[in-house]
C-alpha positions in Angstrom: -0.1 17.8 8.7 0.7 14.2 6.7 -1.0 13.8 4.3 -1.6 11.2 1.9 -3.1 10.5 -1.6 -3.4 7.5 -3.1 -3.7 6.7 -6.8 -3.9 4.0 -10.3 -6.9 2.1 -9.1 -10.1 0.4 -11.1 -11.2 -2.1 -13.3 -9.1 -5.0 -14.1 -10.0 -8.4 -15.7 -8.6 -11.5 -13.5 -4.9 -11.9 -14.3 -3.2 -8.2 -15.2 -1.8 -6.1 -13.3 -2.0 -2.1 -11.6 -0.5 -0.3 -9.8 -1.2 2.2 -6.8 1.0 5.4 -6.4 0.8 7.9 -2.7 2.8 10.7 -2.4 2.9 11.9 1.3 2.7 15.7 2.1 5.9 17.2 4.4 9.8 16.8 4.1 9.7 14.0 6.5 9.2 11.1 4.4 11.6 9.6 4.3 11.8 8.9 7.4 9.7 6.4 7.7 7.9 3.4 6.3 5.1 2.9 5.2 2.0 1.2 4.4 -0.9 -0.9 2.1 -3.6 -2.6 3.8 -7.2 -3.0 1.7 -10.6 -3.0 2.7 -13.6 -4.8 0.8 -16.6 -3.7 3.0 -18.1 -5.3 5.2 -14.6 -6.6 6.7 -12.0 -5.8 8.5 -8.8 -3.6 7.0 -6.7 -6.2 6.4 -2.2 -5.7 5.9 -0.8 -5.2 2.2 2.6 -5.1 2.1 5.4 -3.1 4.0 8.8 -1.0 3.0 10.8 0.1 6.0 11.9 4.3 5.4 15.2 3.3 3.0 13.2 0.5 0.5 15.4 -1.9 1.3 13.4 -3.8 3.5 10.3 -5.4 2.6 7.5 -7.1 4.0 4.3 -8.8 3.1 1.2 -10.9 3.2 1.3 -14.6 2.2 -1.7 -14.0 0.3 -0.2 -11.5 -2.3 3.4 -12.8 -1.4 5.3 -13.3 -5.7 2.7 -11.4 -7.0 2.5 -7.6 -5.5 6.4 -5.6 -5.1 6.2 -2.6 -2.6 8.4 0.0 -4.0 8.9 3.7 -2.7 10.7 6.4 -4.7 12.2 9.5 -1.2 12.7 11.8 -3.8 9.6 11.8 -4.6 7.6 11.4 -1.6 5.8 8.2 -3.0 5.1 4.9 -2.3 4.1 1.8 -4.9 2.1 -1.1 -4.8 2.9 -2.8 -8.2 0.7 -5.9 -8.0 0.8 -8.2 -11.3 -1.7 -12.4 -11.5 -4.4 -10.4 -9.4 -7.4 -12.4 -8.6 -11.1 -11.2 -7.4 -9.7 -12.0 -4.1 -7.6 -8.7 -4.6 -11.7 -6.5 -4.7 -11.1 -4.1 -2.6 -10.6 -0.7 -1.6 -6.2 0.1 -0.9 -5.4 2.8 2.1 -1.2 3.6 1.7 -1.0 4.4 5.3 3.0 6.2 7.5 4.2 3.8 9.7 5.5 5.7 13.6 8.8 4.4 12.8 12.1 4.3 10.7 11.5 0.6 9.8 8.2 0.1 10.0 7.6 -3.8 9.2 4.6 -4.3 10.9 1.5 -4.8 10.1 0.0 -3.6 12.6 -2.6 -1.1 12.2 -2.7 1.3 14.8 1.1 1.5 14.1 0.2 3.9 11.6 -0.6 6.3 12.3 -1.3 8.7 9.3 -3.5 7.4 6.5 -5.0 8.0 3.2 -8.1 8.4 1.2 -8.0 4.8 -0.5 -8.2 3.4 -4.0 -10.1 1.1 -4.9 -9.5 -1.9 -7.0 -11.6 -3.9 -8.7 -10.7 -7.8 -10.3 -13.4 -9.2 -12.0 -13.4 -12.8 -12.9 
């Protein structure tokens, strides 16, 4: 069973930065793409960023492109989301997810069979 544990959320002022981490259990972390999603209460969960198995390809939603960077360290079974120039609209619970394929560059939730519990990010104005 795959388990994903996010960390690094918190309260930050607008313009600030945070780095989220997601550590996965199991030996097959490097075989799959990974993604980050976020959700605000009362709204649907939305795609943020994805990375392929090797870390050589990434994909971002338009609203975070140029501000957020997804990366991974397969030796540590960890995927990161570096978030810079944060805005109040970035406030949400952030979830990491493991894709069902090596490429994993997909924005569709049904392509991610495994999910973490989430970490809250709050950006104050």
